[in-house]
Residue, then its C-alpha position, 0 to 999 in steps of 0.5 A: m828393361t831398366v837395366l838394359r837401357t842403364c847398360a845401353t846409355a853406360a856403352v854409349c858414355a863409354l864409347l863417346a870418351a873412347c872417341a874424344a880421347l882420340v881426337a887430339p886437343d887443338a894445339p896451343t898457339a904461339r904467343p907471338a913476339a912483343a912489337f918493336d922498333l930498333v936500330g942497330r948493324v949487321a954482319v954477316s959471313y957466308d959462303g967465303r963472303i961478307f955482308s955488313s950494313h946498319v939495320r932499321w927493323e919494325h916488328s909489329g905482330p905478323r908484320d916485319e919491314i927491315w931497312l938494310l942501310t949504309p953508314v950515310g943512311q942509304t937504303l941497300a935493300h927495304i923488306v917486307g914479310d907478312a903472313g902473305g910473304a914477303t918482297l925486297t926491294g933492292a938500291d936499284q928498285r929491282k924487286y924480289s918476292a917469296a913465301s917468307v923473309e927467310s927464302l926471300t932473303r936466301q934468294a936475293l942476298g944469299w944469306e938467310l935472315p931468321v927474321a920468325r925467330l930472331a924477333y923473339w931472340v933480339q928480346g932475349e926470348i926462346a922462340p916458340g916451336a923447336a925446343p931450345e937445346g944447352v940454354e945457358r942463363d947468367a946471375q940474372a936469368r938472362i939467356t946468354a947462349l942457346t942452340q934452336d932450329g939448327w942456329r947457336i945463338a950468343f947473347s951479350h946483354p948490357t951491363a948497365g942502364e935501363d933495359l938489362g933484360r933485352p940484350r945488345r948483341l947477338e951471334l948467331a952461326r949455322g954451319n959456314h953462315e954466322i951473323r952478328m947483330v948489334i942493337d944500338r937503340w929500342r926507338r920504341d922506347e923513345g916513344t917514336r912511331 
């Protein structure tokens, strides 16, 4: 009887171990992009058209708030996005809504602003998700180019100053869609918030 009980116990343990191996472990959650508040300029070329404006972007956790502005500071579009969706309010106070900032900008502006990944790229990081291709780095190990999620991104870094880790300029391209972004300053670094 003892031999039978030992064999039964061993069989149950083997069965439980096999079942445990079949259950996939929880996928690691992606580290959210660090919070920031930046001011800069953006130029977009898409479908033979060109758009340019000043930009202010506050990113905090899952929430993004983006203002597209004229050179004198008048709001052209105000975009707010979080886990619940995204809204865009135009200069004429017309409102648009969508599930994400990416789909919202495609719908309302005609071009996609890849905010979810751009929150990492503006900080000189690879976005979580799709594995990047063709990652190039400079002598300081900063990313200078990569391809991720169909976007080819070129990074230009400052040559002097305190923040040598974050890029000063990004050039994104996917198909006939190009976005150039220049970061003039990081407001969070100035203690404003």
